[in-house]
C-alpha positions in Angstrom: 0.9 -3.6 32.3 -2.1 -1.9 31.0 -2.1 -1.6 27.3 -1.8 -3.6 24.1 0.5 -6.0 22.3 0.3 -6.0 18.6 1.1 -8.8 16.1 1.0 -8.4 12.3 1.0 -11.5 10.0 -0.1 -12.3 6.5 -3.8 -13.3 6.4 -4.3 -15.9 3.7 -7.5 -17.7 5.0 -10.4 -15.2 4.5 -12.8 -17.5 6.4 -10.7 -17.9 9.5 -9.4 -15.2 11.9 -5.9 -16.5 11.8 -2.7 -16.0 10.1 -1.2 -18.4 7.6 0.8 -20.9 9.8 3.9 -20.8 7.6 4.3 -17.1 7.8 6.4 -15.3 10.4 5.3 -12.3 12.3 5.9 -9.2 10.2 5.7 -6.8 13.1 5.2 -6.8 16.9 5.2 -4.1 19.5 3.7 -3.0 22.9 1.7 0.2 23.5 0.1 1.7 26.5 -3.6 2.6 27.0 -4.8 4.3 23.9 -2.5 2.3 21.7 -5.3 1.1 19.4 -6.3 4.6 18.4 -4.2 4.4 15.2 -6.0 1.4 13.9 -9.4 2.6 15.1 -8.7 5.7 13.0 -8.0 3.6 9.9 -11.2 1.6 10.5 -13.2 4.9 10.8 -11.7 6.1 7.5 -12.5 2.8 5.7 -8.8 1.8 5.3 -9.0 -1.1 7.7 -11.7 -3.6 8.7 -12.5 -4.3 12.4 -13.1 -8.1 12.6 -14.2 -7.9 16.2 -12.9 -9.5 19.3 -12.8 -9.0 23.0 -9.2 -7.9 23.5 -8.0 -11.5 23.5 -7.5 -10.5 20.7 -9.2 -7.7 18.8 -8.6 -8.5 15.1 -8.3 -6.2 12.1 -7.7 -6.6 8.4 -5.9 -4.1 6.2 -3.7 -4.0 3.2 0.1 -4.2 3.3 0.3 -0.8 1.6 -1.7 0.9 4.3 0.1 -0.7 7.1 3.6 -0.1 5.6 2.7 3.6 5.2 1.6 3.6 8.9 4.8 1.9 10.1 7.4 3.5 8.0 8.1 6.1 10.7 8.0 3.5 13.5 5.2 2.5 15.9 2.1 4.7 15.5 2.0 7.5 18.1 -0.9 7.7 20.5 -1.9 10.1 23.3 -2.8 7.5 26.0 -2.5 8.3 29.7 0.3 7.6 32.0 0.1 4.1 33.5 1.4 3.3 37.0 1.4 -0.3 38.3 2.8 -2.1 41.3 6.2 -2.6 39.5 6.0 -0.5 36.4 5.5 3.1 35.1 4.8 4.0 31.5 4.6 7.6 30.5 1.5 8.7 28.5 1.8 7.7 24.9 4.4 5.0 25.6 5.1 2.3 23.0 8.1 0.0 22.9 9.7 -3.4 22.2 9.2 -2.7 18.5 10.2 -5.4 16.0 9.1 -4.5 12.5 10.3 -6.2 9.4 9.9 -3.1 7.2 11.8 -4.6 4.3 9.5 -7.7 4.3 6.4 -5.4 4.5 7.7 -3.3 1.6 8.3 -6.4 -0.5 4.6 -7.4 -0.3 2.1 -6.5 -2.9 0.4 -3.4 -1.5 -3.0 -5.1 -1.8 -1.9 -8.1 0.3 -4.2 -8.5 3.3 -2.6 -8.5 6.7 -4.1 -9.5 10.0 -3.4 -7.2 13.0 -4.1 -8.6 16.4 -4.3 -6.4 19.4 -4.0 -8.3 22.7 -5.2 -6.6 25.9 -2.4 -6.6 28.4 -4.4 -5.7 31.5 
């Protein structure tokens, strides 16, 4: 598959690019090519911080309030291209396998920092 797999966890250690080990994943989903545009837009507007990476993963930091607002309607939409592989086909803008613990996200302090990892699936 060409695209991205996202993982969202609490980020308690400001010095390390990793989630707190005792915290479960708050959200997880797959997206096709172009699937990082939603978070790149948040970075461009100053609402998220790009921590860098090479796709294995790319890491971002943002507040629970911003992410909860972004995920309230489900996985962020994107306008990526159609992807055709040897044994798969994903229409443009495809996202799926969504698991979002929206109630847990809503229970967090809106200023709580979350780590979003985007793993390249190519």
